[in-house]
PyMOL commands that place a pseudoatom at each C-alpha (Angstrom):
pseudoatom trace, name=CA, resn=MET, resi=1, chain=A, elem=C, hetatm=0, pos=[46.682, -22.404, 27.408]
pseudoatom trace, name=CA, resn=ARG, resi=2, chain=A, elem=C, hetatm=0, pos=[44.581, -19.263, 27.715]
pseudoatom trace, name=CA, resn=LYS, resi=3, chain=A, elem=C, hetatm=0, pos=[40.890, -19.519, 28.402]
pseudoatom trace, name=CA, resn=LEU, resi=4, chain=A, elem=C, hetatm=0, pos=[38.475, -17.312, 26.379]
pseudoatom trace, name=CA, resn=PRO, resi=5, chain=A, elem=C, hetatm=0, pos=[35.755, -15.315, 28.046]
pseudoatom trace, name=CA, resn=PRO, resi=6, chain=A, elem=C, hetatm=0, pos=[32.260, -16.658, 27.522]
pseudoatom trace, name=CA, resn=SER, resi=7, chain=A, elem=C, hetatm=0, pos=[30.417, -15.394, 24.380]
pseudoatom trace, name=CA, resn=PRO, resi=8, chain=A, elem=C, hetatm=0, pos=[27.452, -13.034, 24.898]
pseudoatom trace, name=CA, resn=GLU, resi=9, chain=A, elem=C, hetatm=0, pos=[25.161, -15.714, 23.643]
pseudoatom trace, name=CA, resn=ALA, resi=10, chain=A, elem=C, hetatm=0, pos=[26.295, -18.008, 26.419]
pseudoatom trace, name=CA, resn=LYS, resi=11, chain=A, elem=C, hetatm=0, pos=[25.576, -15.293, 29.009]
pseudoatom trace, name=CA, resn=GLY, resi=12, chain=A, elem=C, hetatm=0, pos=[22.135, -14.701, 27.538]
pseudoatom trace, name=CA, resn=GLU, resi=13, chain=A, elem=C, hetatm=0, pos=[23.103, -11.227, 26.291]
pseudoatom trace, name=CA, resn=SER, resi=14, chain=A, elem=C, hetatm=0, pos=[22.431, -9.927, 22.789]
pseudoatom trace, name=CA, resn=THR, resi=15, chain=A, elem=C, hetatm=0, pos=[25.257, -9.245, 20.361]
pseudoatom trace, name=CA, resn=LEU, resi=16, chain=A, elem=C, hetatm=0, pos=[26.049, -5.833, 19.061]
pseudoatom trace, name=CA, resn=ALA, resi=17, chain=A, elem=C, hetatm=0, pos=[24.570, -6.755, 15.665]
pseudoatom trace, name=CA, resn=GLU, resi=18, chain=A, elem=C, hetatm=0, pos=[21.323, -7.785, 17.262]
pseudoatom trace, name=CA, resn=GLN, resi=19, chain=A, elem=C, hetatm=0, pos=[21.147, -4.528, 19.259]
pseudoatom trace, name=CA, resn=VAL, resi=20, chain=A, elem=C, hetatm=0, pos=[21.831, -2.419, 16.115]
pseudoatom trace, name=CA, resn=GLY, resi=21, chain=A, elem=C, hetatm=0, pos=[19.250, -4.434, 14.172]
pseudoatom trace, name=CA, resn=ALA, resi=22, chain=A, elem=C, hetatm=0, pos=[16.627, -3.956, 16.889]
pseudoatom trace, name=CA, resn=LYS, resi=23, chain=A, elem=C, hetatm=0, pos=[17.231, -0.258, 16.966]
pseudoatom trace, name=CA, resn=ALA, resi=24, chain=A, elem=C, hetatm=0, pos=[17.050, 0.113, 13.188]
pseudoatom trace, name=CA, resn=THR, resi=25, chain=A, elem=C, hetatm=0, pos=[13.774, -1.756, 13.215]
pseudoatom trace, name=CA, resn=ARG, resi=26, chain=A, elem=C, hetatm=0, pos=[12.367, 0.509, 15.873]
pseudoatom trace, name=CA, resn=LYS, resi=27, chain=A, elem=C, hetatm=0, pos=[13.421, 3.628, 13.925]
pseudoatom trace, name=CA, resn=LEU, resi=28, chain=A, elem=C, hetatm=0, pos=[11.921, 2.430, 10.745]
pseudoatom trace, name=CA, resn=ARG, resi=29, chain=A, elem=C, hetatm=0, pos=[8.685, 1.521, 12.464]
pseudoatom trace, name=CA, resn=ALA, resi=30, chain=A, elem=C, hetatm=0, pos=[8.631, 5.019, 14.106]
pseudoatom trace, name=CA, resn=ARG, resi=31, chain=A, elem=C, hetatm=0, pos=[9.228, 6.692, 10.695]
pseudoatom trace, name=CA, resn=ARG, resi=32, chain=A, elem=C, hetatm=0, pos=[6.480, 4.666, 9.107]
pseudoatom trace, name=CA, resn=HIS, resi=33, chain=A, elem=C, hetatm=0, pos=[3.987, 5.615, 11.809]
pseudoatom trace, name=CA, resn=SER, resi=34, chain=A, elem=C, hetatm=0, pos=[5.021, 9.286, 12.041]
pseudoatom trace, name=CA, resn=VAL, resi=35, chain=A, elem=C, hetatm=0, pos=[2.550, 10.366, 9.319]
pseudoatom trace, name=CA, resn=SER, resi=36, chain=A, elem=C, hetatm=0, pos=[-0.580, 11.792, 10.823]
pseudoatom trace, name=CA, resn=PRO, resi=37, chain=A, elem=C, hetatm=0, pos=[-3.760, 9.852, 10.173]
pseudoatom trace, name=CA, resn=VAL, resi=38, chain=A, elem=C, hetatm=0, pos=[-5.273, 12.931, 8.555]
pseudoatom trace, name=CA, resn=TRP, resi=39, chain=A, elem=C, hetatm=0, pos=[-2.539, 13.159, 5.924]
pseudoatom trace, name=CA, resn=PHE, resi=40, chain=A, elem=C, hetatm=0, pos=[-2.679, 9.365, 5.436]
pseudoatom trace, name=CA, resn=GLY, resi=41, chain=A, elem=C, hetatm=0, pos=[-6.425, 9.555, 4.803]
pseudoatom trace, name=CA, resn=LEU, resi=42, chain=A, elem=C, hetatm=0, pos=[-6.072, 12.395, 2.362]
pseudoatom trace, name=CA, resn=GLY, resi=43, chain=A, elem=C, hetatm=0, pos=[-3.280, 10.581, 0.512]
pseudoatom trace, name=CA, resn=MET, resi=44, chain=A, elem=C, hetatm=0, pos=[-5.441, 7.426, 0.360]
pseudoatom trace, name=CA, resn=MET, resi=45, chain=A, elem=C, hetatm=0, pos=[-8.403, 9.488, -0.956]
pseudoatom trace, name=CA, resn=GLY, resi=46, chain=A, elem=C, hetatm=0, pos=[-6.106, 10.950, -3.633]
pseudoatom trace, name=CA, resn=LEU, resi=47, chain=A, elem=C, hetatm=0, pos=[-4.925, 7.490, -4.619]
pseudoatom trace, name=CA, resn=VAL, resi=48, chain=A, elem=C, hetatm=0, pos=[-8.417, 6.080, -4.771]
pseudoatom trace, name=CA, resn=GLY, resi=49, chain=A, elem=C, hetatm=0, pos=[-9.613, 9.157, -6.738]
pseudoatom trace, name=CA, resn=TRP, resi=50, chain=A, elem=C, hetatm=0, pos=[-6.837, 8.924, -9.301]
pseudoatom trace, name=CA, resn=SER, resi=51, chain=A, elem=C, hetatm=0, pos=[-7.217, 5.151, -9.665]
pseudoatom trace, name=CA, resn=VAL, resi=52, chain=A, elem=C, hetatm=0, pos=[-10.812, 5.706, -10.712]
pseudoatom trace, name=CA, resn=VAL, resi=53, chain=A, elem=C, hetatm=0, pos=[-10.416, 8.923, -12.741]
pseudoatom trace, name=CA, resn=VAL, resi=54, chain=A, elem=C, hetatm=0, pos=[-7.486, 7.787, -14.965]
pseudoatom trace, name=CA, resn=PRO, resi=55, chain=A, elem=C, hetatm=0, pos=[-9.063, 4.685, -16.478]
pseudoatom trace, name=CA, resn=THR, resi=56, chain=A, elem=C, hetatm=0, pos=[-12.481, 6.536, -16.883]
pseudoatom trace, name=CA, resn=LEU, resi=57, chain=A, elem=C, hetatm=0, pos=[-10.899, 9.411, -18.758]
pseudoatom trace, name=CA, resn=LEU, resi=58, chain=A, elem=C, hetatm=0, pos=[-8.818, 7.026, -20.867]
pseudoatom trace, name=CA, resn=GLY, resi=59, chain=A, elem=C, hetatm=0, pos=[-11.941, 5.059, -21.759]
pseudoatom trace, name=CA, resn=ALA, resi=60, chain=A, elem=C, hetatm=0, pos=[-13.758, 8.277, -22.715]
pseudoatom trace, name=CA, resn=ALA, resi=61, chain=A, elem=C, hetatm=0, pos=[-10.856, 9.530, -24.832]
pseudoatom trace, name=CA, resn=LEU, resi=62, chain=A, elem=C, hetatm=0, pos=[-10.573, 6.224, -26.656]
pseudoatom trace, name=CA, resn=GLY, resi=63, chain=A, elem=C, hetatm=0, pos=[-14.395, 6.210, -27.099]
pseudoatom trace, name=CA, resn=LEU, resi=64, chain=A, elem=C, hetatm=0, pos=[-14.370, 9.678, -28.635]
pseudoatom trace, name=CA, resn=TRP, resi=65, chain=A, elem=C, hetatm=0, pos=[-11.532, 8.705, -31.015]
pseudoatom trace, name=CA, resn=LEU, resi=66, chain=A, elem=C, hetatm=0, pos=[-13.389, 5.559, -32.093]
pseudoatom trace, name=CA, resn=ASP, resi=67, chain=A, elem=C, hetatm=0, pos=[-16.694, 7.533, -32.553]
pseudoatom trace, name=CA, resn=LYS, resi=68, chain=A, elem=C, hetatm=0, pos=[-14.890, 9.995, -34.771]
pseudoatom trace, name=CA, resn=HIS, resi=69, chain=A, elem=C, hetatm=0, pos=[-13.022, 7.479, -36.820]
pseudoatom trace, name=CA, resn=HIS, resi=70, chain=A, elem=C, hetatm=0, pos=[-15.410, 4.501, -36.791]
pseudoatom trace, name=CA, resn=PRO, resi=71, chain=A, elem=C, hetatm=0, pos=[-18.974, 5.840, -36.294]
pseudoatom trace, name=CA, resn=GLY, resi=72, chain=A, elem=C, hetatm=0, pos=[-21.612, 3.311, -35.681]
pseudoatom trace, name=CA, resn=GLU, resi=73, chain=A, elem=C, hetatm=0, pos=[-25.078, 2.746, -34.326]
pseudoatom trace, name=CA, resn=HIS, resi=74, chain=A, elem=C, hetatm=0, pos=[-23.923, 2.724, -30.673]
pseudoatom trace, name=CA, resn=SER, resi=75, chain=A, elem=C, hetatm=0, pos=[-21.680, 5.203, -28.810]
pseudoatom trace, name=CA, resn=TRP, resi=76, chain=A, elem=C, hetatm=0, pos=[-18.138, 3.977, -28.170]
pseudoatom trace, name=CA, resn=THR, resi=77, chain=A, elem=C, hetatm=0, pos=[-17.638, 6.894, -25.837]
pseudoatom trace, name=CA, resn=LEU, resi=78, chain=A, elem=C, hetatm=0, pos=[-20.437, 5.920, -23.498]
pseudoatom trace, name=CA, resn=ALA, resi=79, chain=A, elem=C, hetatm=0, pos=[-19.488, 2.253, -23.550]
pseudoatom trace, name=CA, resn=LEU, resi=80, chain=A, elem=C, hetatm=0, pos=[-15.753, 2.828, -22.976]
pseudoatom trace, name=CA, resn=LEU, resi=81, chain=A, elem=C, hetatm=0, pos=[-16.562, 5.519, -20.338]
pseudoatom trace, name=CA, resn=VAL, resi=82, chain=A, elem=C, hetatm=0, pos=[-18.604, 3.009, -18.376]
pseudoatom trace, name=CA, resn=ALA, resi=83, chain=A, elem=C, hetatm=0, pos=[-15.994, 0.251, -18.925]
pseudoatom trace, name=CA, resn=GLY, resi=84, chain=A, elem=C, hetatm=0, pos=[-13.216, 2.661, -17.648]
pseudoatom trace, name=CA, resn=LEU, resi=85, chain=A, elem=C, hetatm=0, pos=[-15.314, 3.553, -14.652]
pseudoatom trace, name=CA, resn=VAL, resi=86, chain=A, elem=C, hetatm=0, pos=[-15.885, -0.121, -13.783]
pseudoatom trace, name=CA, resn=LEU, resi=87, chain=A, elem=C, hetatm=0, pos=[-12.203, -0.873, -14.216]
pseudoatom trace, name=CA, resn=GLY, resi=88, chain=A, elem=C, hetatm=0, pos=[-11.303, 2.148, -12.073]
pseudoatom trace, name=CA, resn=CYS, resi=89, chain=A, elem=C, hetatm=0, pos=[-13.611, 1.140, -9.290]
pseudoatom trace, name=CA, resn=ALA, resi=90, chain=A, elem=C, hetatm=0, pos=[-12.222, -2.426, -9.301]
pseudoatom trace, name=CA, resn=ASN, resi=91, chain=A, elem=C, hetatm=0, pos=[-8.701, -0.896, -9.183]
pseudoatom trace, name=CA, resn=ALA, resi=92, chain=A, elem=C, hetatm=0, pos=[-9.693, 1.286, -6.217]
pseudoatom trace, name=CA, resn=TRP, resi=93, chain=A, elem=C, hetatm=0, pos=[-11.253, -1.697, -4.428]
pseudoatom trace, name=CA, resn=HIS, resi=94, chain=A, elem=C, hetatm=0, pos=[-8.006, -3.588, -4.905]
pseudoatom trace, name=CA, resn=TRP, resi=95, chain=A, elem=C, hetatm=0, pos=[-5.971, -0.796, -3.367]
pseudoatom trace, name=CA, resn=ILE, resi=96, chain=A, elem=C, hetatm=0, pos=[-8.242, -0.252, -0.406]
pseudoatom trace, name=CA, resn=ASP, resi=97, chain=A, elem=C, hetatm=0, pos=[-8.475, -4.004, 0.277]
pseudoatom trace, name=CA, resn=LYS, resi=98, chain=A, elem=C, hetatm=0, pos=[-4.646, -4.358, 0.118]
pseudoatom trace, name=CA, resn=GLU, resi=99, chain=A, elem=C, hetatm=0, pos=[-4.152, -1.439, 2.483]
pseudoatom trace, name=CA, resn=ASP, resi=100, chain=A, elem=C, hetatm=0, pos=[-6.814, -2.701, 4.900]
pseudoatom trace, name=CA, resn=LYS, resi=101, chain=A, elem=C, hetatm=0, pos=[-5.138, -6.243, 4.981]
pseudoatom trace, name=CA, resn=ALA, resi=102, chain=A, elem=C, hetatm=0, pos=[-1.779, -4.563, 5.654]
pseudoatom trace, name=CA, resn=MET, resi=103, chain=A, elem=C, hetatm=0, pos=[-3.190, -2.482, 8.452]
pseudoatom trace, name=CA, resn=GLY, resi=104, chain=A, elem=C, hetatm=0, pos=[-4.945, -5.545, 10.002]
pseudoatom trace, name=CA, resn=GLU, resi=105, chain=A, elem=C, hetatm=0, pos=[-1.787, -7.487, 9.841]
pseudoatom trace, name=CA, resn=GLU, resi=106, chain=A, elem=C, hetatm=0, pos=[0.233, -4.718, 11.430]
pseudoatom trace, name=CA, resn=GLN, resi=107, chain=A, elem=C, hetatm=0, pos=[-2.378, -4.430, 14.214]
pseudoatom trace, name=CA, resn=LYS, resi=108, chain=A, elem=C, hetatm=0, pos=[-2.152, -8.186, 14.688]
pseudoatom trace, name=CA, resn=ASN, resi=109, chain=A, elem=C, hetatm=0, pos=[1.520, -8.151, 14.977]
pseudoatom trace, name=CA, resn=LYS, resi=110, chain=A, elem=C, hetatm=0, pos=[1.431, -5.237, 17.395]
pseudoatom trace, name=CA, resn=GLU, resi=111, chain=A, elem=C, hetatm=0, pos=[-0.964, -7.084, 19.612]
pseudoatom trace, name=CA, resn=GLU, resi=112, chain=A, elem=C, hetatm=0, pos=[1.105, -10.226, 19.526]
pseudoatom trace, name=CA, resn=LYS, resi=113, chain=A, elem=C, hetatm=0, pos=[4.270, -8.256, 20.543]
pseudoatom trace, name=CA, resn=HIS, resi=114, chain=A, elem=C, hetatm=0, pos=[2.278, -6.567, 23.342]
pseudoatom trace, name=CA, resn=ASP, resi=115, chain=A, elem=C, hetatm=0, pos=[1.134, -9.921, 24.711]
pseudoatom trace, name=CA, resn=GLU, resi=116, chain=A, elem=C, hetatm=0, pos=[4.708, -11.245, 24.980]
for i in range(1, 116): cmd.bond("trace and resi %d" % i, "trace and resi %d" % (i + 1))
show_as sticks, trace
zoom trace
C-alpha cells in the first residue's frame, strides 16, 4: 500500500485557499484605505450636507403647498421647514455616529492585529 504525503495542515502550513483568501483580504483593505483623508472628509461633508438639506427643502415645499391650498392662522411653511431641519440634523447625526463607530471598530481591530 502506498503512503500519502502529510497534508499542509499537518505540517503547520496554510493551504492555497487560505493564502488566496488572505491576499484578497489584504487587497480589499488596501483599496478601502487608499482614499485620501481629505477626499473622505469632503465626501462626508457632502453626505452630511445633503442629509440635512433634502428634508429641510421637502418640508418647506410641502409647507408652501399646504399654505397655498389650506391657509390657516399659522404658517405650515415655517413649521415644516423647522421639522425638516430637525429631521435632517437627526439623520446627519445618525450617519456621523455610524461612521465614527465603524472607524473606532476598525482602529480597534487594527490594534488587536498589531498586538498579535
